[in-house]
VEXDREN-2710 file (C-alpha; in Angstrom, 1 decimal):
% VEXDREN-2710
k/r/px/py/pz
1/MET/100.8/32.1/155.5
2/ALA/101.9/35.3/153.7
3/GLU/103.7/33.2/151.1
4/LEU/100.6/31.0/150.6
5/SER/98.5/34.1/150.2
6/GLY/100.8/35.4/147.5
7/LEU/100.8/32.1/145.7
8/VAL/97.0/32.0/145.7
9/THR/97.0/35.6/144.3
10/ARG/99.3/34.6/141.4
11/LEU/97.2/31.6/140.6
12/GLU/94.0/33.6/140.5
13/ALA/95.6/36.1/138.2
14/ALA/96.7/33.2/135.9
15/VAL/93.1/31.9/135.9
16/GLY/91.8/35.4/134.9
17/ARG/94.2/35.4/131.9
18/LEU/93.0/32.0/130.8
19/GLU/89.3/33.1/131.1
20/SER/90.0/36.2/129.1
21/MET/91.6/34.2/126.3
22/SER/88.6/31.9/126.2
23/LEU/86.1/34.8/126.0
24/SER/88.1/36.5/123.2
25/GLY/87.5/33.5/120.9
26/GLY/91.0/33.5/119.5
27/GLY/91.6/37.2/119.1
28/ARG/90.2/39.9/117.0
29/GLY/88.9/39.2/113.6
30/GLY/88.1/35.6/114.4
31/GLY/91.1/34.4/112.5
32/GLY/94.0/35.3/114.7
33/ALA/97.0/33.1/115.2
34/ALA/96.5/30.7/118.0
35/VAL/99.5/31.3/120.3
36/GLY/99.6/30.2/123.8
37/GLY/96.0/29.0/124.0
38/GLY/94.3/31.4/121.8
39/ALA/96.1/34.7/122.1
40/VAL/96.9/36.6/118.9
41/ALA/100.6/37.4/118.3
42/PRO/101.3/41.1/119.2
43/PHE/102.6/41.9/115.7
44/VAL/99.4/40.4/114.1
45/VAL/97.3/42.6/116.4
46/ALA/99.4/45.6/115.5
47/TYR/98.9/44.9/111.8
48/ASP/95.2/44.5/112.3
49/ALA/95.1/48.0/113.8
50/ILE/96.6/49.4/110.6
51/VAL/94.0/47.5/108.5
52/GLY/91.2/48.6/110.7
53/GLY/92.4/52.2/110.7
54/ALA/94.3/53.7/107.7
55/VAL/93.5/50.8/105.3
56/ALA/89.8/50.9/106.1
57/GLN/89.6/54.6/105.7
58/TYR/91.4/54.4/102.3
59/LEU/88.9/51.7/101.1
60/SER/85.9/53.7/102.3
61/LEU/87.1/56.9/100.5
62/SER/87.9/54.9/97.4
63/GLN/84.3/53.5/97.4
64/LYS/83.0/57.1/97.7
65/ILE/85.1/58.2/94.7
66/GLY/84.0/55.1/92.8
67/GLY/85.0/54.1/89.3
68/ASP/88.5/52.9/88.6
69/VAL/89.7/54.0/92.1
70/GLN/87.2/51.7/93.8
71/LYS/88.2/48.8/91.5
72/HIS/91.9/49.4/92.3
73/ALA/91.1/49.5/96.1
74/ASP/89.4/46.1/95.8
75/MET/92.6/44.7/94.4
76/MET/94.6/46.3/97.2
77/LYS/92.3/44.8/99.8
78/GLN/93.3/41.3/98.5
79/GLY/96.9/42.3/98.9
80/PHE/96.5/43.4/102.5
81/SER/94.5/40.2/103.2
82/GLY/97.2/38.0/101.7
83/LEU/99.9/39.8/103.8
84/ARG/98.0/39.1/106.9
85/GLN/97.9/35.4/106.1
86/VAL/101.7/35.4/106.0
87/LEU/101.9/37.3/109.3
88/VAL/99.6/34.7/111.0
89/LEU/101.7/31.9/109.7
90/ALA/104.9/33.6/111.0
91/SER/103.4/33.7/114.5
92/THR/102.8/29.9/114.6
93/HIS/105.2/28.1/112.2
94/GLN/108.8/27.5/111.5
95/LYS/110.7/29.8/109.2
96/PRO/110.1/28.6/105.6
97/SER/112.6/28.0/102.8
98/ASP/112.8/30.6/100.0
99/ALA/110.8/28.3/97.8
100/GLU/108.1/27.9/100.5
101/LEU/108.0/31.6/101.2
102/GLY/107.6/32.3/97.4
103/SER/104.5/30.0/97.4
104/LEU/103.1/31.6/100.6
105/ILE/103.3/35.1/99.3
106/GLN/101.6/34.3/96.0
107/PRO/98.3/36.1/97.0
108/VAL/100.3/39.2/97.7
109/SER/102.3/39.0/94.5
110/LYS/99.2/38.4/92.5
111/ALA/97.5/41.5/94.0
112/VAL/100.6/43.6/93.2
113/VAL/100.6/42.5/89.5
114/GLN/96.9/43.1/89.2
115/VAL/97.2/46.6/90.6
116/GLN/100.0/47.5/88.2
117/GLU/98.4/45.9/85.1
118/PHE/95.1/47.7/85.8
119/ARG/96.8/51.0/85.8
120/GLU/98.5/50.3/82.5
121/LYS/95.3/49.2/80.9
122/ASN/93.5/52.4/82.0
123/ARG/95.8/55.2/80.9
124/SER/92.9/57.1/79.5
125/SER/91.1/57.1/82.9
126/PRO/90.2/60.5/84.3
127/LEU/91.6/59.2/87.6
128/PHE/94.9/58.0/86.1
129/ASN/96.9/59.9/88.7
130/HIS/95.1/58.1/91.5
131/LEU/95.8/54.7/89.8
132/SER/99.5/55.7/89.3
133/ALA/100.0/56.7/92.9
134/VAL/98.8/53.3/94.1
135/SER/100.5/51.4/91.3
136/GLU/103.9/53.0/92.0
137/SER/103.8/52.3/95.8
138/VAL/102.0/48.9/95.9
139/PRO/105.4/47.0/96.0
140/CYS/105.4/48.1/99.7
141/LEU/103.4/45.0/100.3
142/GLY/106.5/43.0/99.4
143/TRP/108.5/44.2/102.5
144/ILE/108.2/40.7/104.0
145/THR/110.9/39.5/101.6
146/MET/113.2/42.5/102.0
147/ALA/115.4/41.4/104.9
148/PRO/117.4/42.9/106.5
149/LYS/116.0/46.4/105.7
150/PRO/112.3/46.2/105.1
151/GLY/111.6/49.6/106.6
152/PRO/113.8/51.6/104.2
153/TYR/112.3/49.6/101.3
154/VAL/108.8/50.7/102.2
155/LYS/110.0/54.3/102.4
156/GLU/111.5/54.1/98.9
157/MET/108.4/52.6/97.4
158/MET/106.2/55.2/99.1
159/ASP/108.4/58.0/97.7
160/ALA/107.8/56.5/94.2
161/GLY/104.1/57.3/94.5
162/VAL/104.5/60.8/96.0
163/PHE/104.9/62.4/92.5
164/TYR/101.3/61.3/91.6
165/THR/99.7/61.9/95.0
166/ASN/101.1/65.5/94.7
167/ARG/99.4/65.7/91.3
168/VAL/96.1/64.6/92.8
169/LEU/96.4/67.2/95.5
170/LYS/97.2/69.9/93.0
171/ASP/94.2/68.9/90.8
172/TYR/91.6/68.6/93.6
173/LYS/92.9/70.9/96.4
174/GLU/90.4/73.6/95.5
175/LYS/87.8/71.4/93.9
176/ASP/87.0/68.3/95.9
177/LYS/88.1/67.7/99.5
178/LEU/87.2/64.0/99.1
179/HIS/90.2/63.4/96.9
180/VAL/92.5/65.3/99.3
181/ASP/91.3/63.1/102.2
182/TRP/91.9/60.0/100.0
183/VAL/95.5/61.0/99.5
184/LYS/96.0/61.6/103.2
185/ALA/94.5/58.2/104.0
186/TYR/96.5/56.3/101.4
187/ASN/99.8/57.9/102.4
188/SER/99.1/57.2/106.1
189/ILE/99.0/53.5/105.3
190/TRP/102.7/53.4/104.4
191/THR/103.7/55.8/107.1
192/GLU/102.1/53.6/109.7
193/LEU/103.5/50.5/108.1
194/GLN/107.0/51.9/108.5
195/THR/106.4/52.5/112.2
196/TYR/105.0/49.0/112.5
197/ILE/108.0/47.4/110.8
198/LYS/110.4/49.4/113.0
199/ALA/108.6/48.1/116.1
200/HIS/108.1/44.5/115.2
201/HIS/110.2/43.5/112.1
202/THR/113.2/45.8/112.0
203/THR/115.5/43.3/110.2
204/GLY/112.8/41.2/108.5
205/LEU/109.7/39.1/109.2
206/VAL/110.0/37.8/112.8
207/PRO/109.5/35.9/114.9
208/TRP/109.1/32.4/113.5
209/PRO/108.7/30.7/117.0
210/ARG/110.5/27.7/118.3
211/PRO/109.4/24.9/118.7
212/PRO/107.3/25.6/115.6
213/ARG/104.9/23.7/113.6
214/PRO/106.1/22.5/110.2
215/LEU/105.0/24.4/107.1
216/HIS/105.4/21.6/104.5
217/LEU/101.8/20.5/104.9
218/HIS/100.3/24.0/104.7
219/PRO/97.6/24.1/102.0
220/LEU/99.2/27.0/100.2
221/LEU/102.2/24.7/99.6
222/VAL/100.1/21.7/98.7
223/GLY/97.1/22.7/96.7
224/GLY/97.4/26.4/96.1
225/PRO/95.3/29.3/97.4
226/THR/91.9/27.6/96.5
227/SER/92.5/24.5/98.5
228/ALA/93.8/26.6/101.3
229/ARG/90.3/28.0/101.7
230/THR/88.4/24.7/101.4
231/THR/90.6/21.9/102.7
232/PRO/92.2/22.2/106.2
233/SER/95.7/20.9/106.6
234/PRO/96.4/18.2/109.2
235/GLY/97.6/19.7/112.4
236/LEU/97.1/23.3/111.3
237/ASN/94.2/25.5/112.6
238/LEU/94.7/29.2/112.3
239/ASP/91.3/30.0/113.9
240/SER/91.7/27.8/117.0
241/GLY/90.8/29.5/120.3
242/SER/91.4/28.1/123.8
243/GLY/90.2/24.6/123.7
244/ASP/90.1/21.6/126.0
245/GLY/93.7/22.1/127.0
246/ALA/92.9/25.5/128.4
247/GLY/89.9/24.0/130.4
248/ASP/92.0/21.3/131.9
249/THR/94.6/23.8/132.9
250/ARG/92.0/26.0/134.6
251/ASN/90.6/23.0/136.5
252/GLU/94.0/22.1/137.8
253/LEU/94.6/25.7/139.0
254/PHE/91.2/25.7/140.9
255/ALA/92.0/22.3/142.4
256/SER/95.4/23.6/143.6
257/ILE/93.7/26.7/145.2
258/ASN/91.1/24.5/147.0
259/LYS/93.9/22.7/148.8
260/GLY/94.3/25.7/151.1
261/ALA/97.2/25.2/153.5
262/ASP/97.8/21.7/152.1
263/ILE/99.2/23.3/148.9
264/THR/102.6/23.4/150.6
265/LYS/102.7/19.7/151.3
266/GLY/104.2/19.0/147.9
267/LEU/107.2/21.2/148.6
268/LYS/110.5/19.5/149.3
269/HIS/112.4/20.4/152.5
270/VAL/115.9/21.8/151.9
271/ASP/118.4/21.4/154.8
272/ASP/121.3/23.7/155.5
273/THR/123.8/21.3/153.8
274/GLN/122.1/22.0/150.5
275/LYS/121.9/25.8/150.7
276/THR/124.6/27.6/148.8
277/HIS/124.6/30.6/151.0
278/LYS/125.5/28.4/154.0
279/ASN/127.7/26.0/152.1
280/PRO/130.2/27.8/149.9
281/GLY/131.5/24.6/148.5
282/LEU/128.3/24.2/146.5
283/ARG/128.8/27.4/144.6
284/SER/131.3/25.9/142.2
285/VAL/128.9/23.2/141.1
286/GLY/127.3/25.4/138.5
287/GLY/130.5/25.5/136.4
288/PRO/133.4/28.0/136.2
289/ILE/132.8/31.7/136.3
290/ARG/133.3/33.3/132.9
291/SER/135.9/36.0/132.9
292/GLY/135.6/39.2/131.0
293/PRO/137.4/39.7/127.7
294/LYS/141.2/39.8/127.8
295/PRO/142.9/43.1/127.2
296/PHE/144.2/43.7/123.7
297/SER/142.5/40.6/122.4
298/ALA/141.7/40.5/118.7
299/ALA/138.3/41.8/117.8
300/PRO/135.8/39.1/116.8
301/LYS/135.3/38.7/113.2
302/PRO/132.0/40.3/112.0
303/ALA/129.4/37.9/110.9
304/ALA/129.2/37.4/107.2
305/ALA/126.5/39.6/105.7
306/ALA/123.5/37.7/104.4
307/PRO/123.4/37.6/100.6
308/ALA/121.0/40.1/99.1
309/GLN/117.8/38.6/97.9
310/THR/117.5/38.9/94.1
311/GLN/114.1/40.1/93.0
312/PRO/112.6/39.1/89.7
313/PRO/112.9/41.7/86.9
314/VAL/109.7/43.7/86.1
315/SER/109.1/45.3/82.8
316/VAL/105.6/46.8/82.6
317/SER/105.5/49.6/80.0
318/SER/106.7/52.6/82.0
319/LEU/108.1/50.6/84.9
320/GLN/111.5/48.9/84.6
321/GLU/112.6/47.2/87.8
322/ASN/115.4/44.9/88.8
323/GLN/116.8/44.7/85.3
324/GLN/120.3/43.2/85.4
325/ASN/122.8/43.3/82.5
326/VAL/120.1/44.1/80.0
327/GLN/121.1/46.2/77.0
328/GLY/118.6/47.7/74.7
329/LEU/115.6/48.2/76.9
330/VAL/113.2/50.4/74.8
331/ILE/110.0/52.2/75.6
332/SER/108.6/53.4/72.3
333/ASP/104.8/53.6/72.6
334/THR/104.7/56.8/74.6
335/GLU/102.4/59.7/75.2
336/LEU/102.7/63.2/76.6
337/LYS/101.4/62.5/80.1
338/GLN/103.4/59.3/80.5
339/VAL/105.9/58.9/83.4
340/VAL/108.9/56.4/83.2
341/TYR/110.3/54.9/86.4
342/ALA/113.4/52.7/86.6
343/PHE/114.2/51.1/89.9
344/LYS/117.2/49.0/90.9
345/CYS/118.4/48.4/87.3
346/ASN/122.1/47.6/87.1
347/GLN/124.5/47.6/84.1
348/SER/121.6/48.2/81.7
349/THR/120.6/50.7/79.1
350/LEU/117.1/52.3/78.6
351/GLN/115.9/54.3/75.6
352/VAL/112.7/56.3/75.8
353/LYS/111.3/57.4/72.5
354/GLY/108.9/60.3/71.9
355/LYS/107.8/63.1/74.2
356/ILE/106.8/62.2/77.7
357/ASN/106.1/63.9/81.1
358/SER/109.0/62.8/83.2
359/ILE/111.7/60.1/83.9
360/THR/112.9/58.9/87.3
361/ILE/116.1/56.8/87.8
362/ASP/116.1/55.4/91.3
363/ASN/118.6/53.1/93.0
364/CYS/120.4/52.1/89.8
365/LYS/124.0/51.4/89.1
366/LYS/126.0/51.7/85.9
367/MET/123.0/52.5/83.9
368/GLY/122.6/54.4/80.7
369/LEU/119.5/56.5/79.7
370/VAL/118.8/58.0/76.3
371/PHE/115.6/59.9/75.7
372/ASP/114.0/62.3/73.1
373/ASP/111.9/64.9/74.8
374/VAL/110.7/65.4/78.4
375/VAL/108.3/68.3/79.3
376/GLY/108.7/68.0/83.0
377/ILE/111.8/66.7/84.9
378/VAL/114.4/64.0/84.6
379/GLU/115.4/62.9/88.2
380/ILE/118.3/60.7/89.2
381/ILE/118.2/59.7/92.9
382/ASN/120.2/57.2/95.1
383/SER/122.2/56.0/92.2
384/ARG/125.8/55.5/91.0
385/ASP/127.6/55.7/87.7
386/ILE/124.7/57.0/85.6
387/LYS/125.0/58.3/82.0
388/VAL/122.2/60.4/80.5
389/GLN/122.0/61.5/76.9
390/VAL/119.4/64.1/75.8
391/MET/118.4/63.8/72.2
392/GLY/115.8/66.6/72.2
393/LYS/114.7/69.0/74.9
394/VAL/114.4/68.8/78.7
395/PRO/113.8/71.8/81.1
396/THR/115.2/70.4/84.3
397/ILE/117.5/67.6/85.4
398/SER/117.7/66.8/89.1
399/ILE/120.5/64.8/90.6
400/ASN/120.2/63.8/94.3
401/LYS/122.2/61.4/96.4
402/THR/124.1/60.1/93.4
403/ASP/127.8/59.5/92.9
404/GLY/129.0/59.6/89.3
405/CYS/126.6/61.2/86.8
406/HIS/127.4/62.2/83.2
407/VAL/124.8/64.2/81.3
408/TYR/125.2/64.7/77.6
409/LEU/123.1/67.7/76.4
410/SER/121.8/68.3/72.9
411/LYS/121.9/71.7/71.2
412/ASP/118.2/72.1/71.9
413/SER/118.6/71.5/75.6
414/LEU/121.4/73.9/76.4
415/SER/119.0/76.0/78.5
416/CYS/118.3/73.0/80.8
417/GLU/118.6/73.7/84.6
418/ILE/120.8/71.2/86.5
419/VAL/119.7/70.9/90.2
420/SER/122.0/68.8/92.4
421/ALA/122.2/67.9/96.1
422/LYS/124.3/65.5/98.1
423/SER/126.0/64.2/95.0
424/SER/129.5/63.9/93.6
425/GLU/131.4/63.3/90.4
426/MET/128.9/65.1/88.2
427/ASN/129.8/66.2/84.7
428/ILE/127.8/68.1/82.1
429/LEU/128.9/67.5/78.5
430/VAL/128.0/70.3/76.0
431/PRO/128.1/69.6/72.2
432/LYS/130.4/71.6/69.9
433/ASP/129.9/72.4/66.3
434/ASP/132.2/69.5/65.2
435/GLY/130.0/67.0/67.0
436/ASP/132.4/66.5/69.9
437/PHE/131.6/67.4/73.6
438/VAL/133.1/69.8/76.1
439/GLU/133.1/68.2/79.6
440/THR/132.5/70.6/82.5
441/PRO/132.3/69.4/86.2
442/VAL/129.4/70.5/88.4
443/PRO/130.7/72.2/91.6
444/GLU/130.6/70.0/94.7
445/GLN/132.2/72.4/97.2
446/PHE/130.7/75.8/98.2
447/LYS/131.7/78.8/100.3
448/THR/129.2/80.7/102.4
449/VAL/129.8/84.1/104.0
450/TRP/127.7/86.6/105.9
451/ASN/127.7/90.0/104.0
452/GLY/126.0/91.9/106.8
453/GLU/122.5/91.2/105.6
454/LYS/122.3/87.7/104.4
455/LEU/124.3/84.5/103.7
456/VAL/126.0/84.5/100.3
457/THR/127.0/81.1/98.9
458/THR/129.4/80.7/95.9
459/ALA/130.9/77.6/94.3
460/THR/134.6/77.1/94.8
461/GLU/137.2/75.2/92.9
462/ILE/139.9/73.1/94.4
463/ALA/143.3/74.0/92.9
464/GLY/144.9/71.0/91.5
END
């Protein structure tokens, strides 16, 4: 009877779970993924928590600021909504092909482009730094295509917008707390997204469940985003809760409980000849016991790394992204407050004409940069084999996490400060009167000693 009581307890608990699913109406938001009779996938629920928290706060503060910031926030809202659609599909459907995924993320891609274009069309806006902060980091929404390292990608894109959020803080720290709160809310979105990805999608968008439902009839792949909102696809219902199937299951459970002691009548008797603990001969039926690895056996070959996904090149005024083997990129229509950002450009050259605020080279390889005048800073980070030529003046050049960087200074920029960290193979070339250059390496090795009062660090040279 104790076993029967325990079975009844488990059945009652299962009934309680089914009833809670039915009352929830398919999960929060009314549009959750129907998984297991109406339950929303945990990673969709976790994403909704970010949208209901940090994103909602950012949208609310943007509305209070108004103007261009509010318009920008409305575009961002569409991007977050489109991302949720993909997450819901990921909880209920098979993994799509690259072509299908490209179609499914169209709402997200469209929002990213709109955000970046709006910023470029409103350079005279008094809230330009707000627009730039969002425009530089909005590619974070594309993390769903960045396997196997979506988390670091979001971190890189977030860092791209920090320059402008710091400007907003500097301009409004003593003037208007609303803008300071706006920066905190916006940055918290990407910080929480990194934590979310680490918890649910460490190596990419997962899980695509099995057995899944096919994606080839999904409306986004048939008739585009408009038809997806108006014409339901056969066999696809993202808003389904616990239906008749759940009711039938509940009735069966109650019927089993009402049997009382008769519930055990359906159990099959097992005699001693069929019990493995009393008949050792039956233990080998399950197949041979697997032995451990043999000593000194060759290590298994590592799995081939998945080919890196190639992203489409982006060239939007001050933004140059994913340019491959492109010689002669030129940014000529510039102004003093303009900022140029080059990201993941390989074996390409970029020329910036006129006087601008700053230039950032991020995650680039074998790239050449030529510019006239910069009033702020030229920053090279996470890059390799970079050549920089200064035609006019620049006060500071920063080199971080970069291997191989040659900087050609002009006569007007000899007072430039070179700041370096975690970098190697750096050389500064200084012009001579005959037009040639003198090449001088930047120290990479340092010696630190305690002089009795403080640490004293000096550069050292390795004798060749």
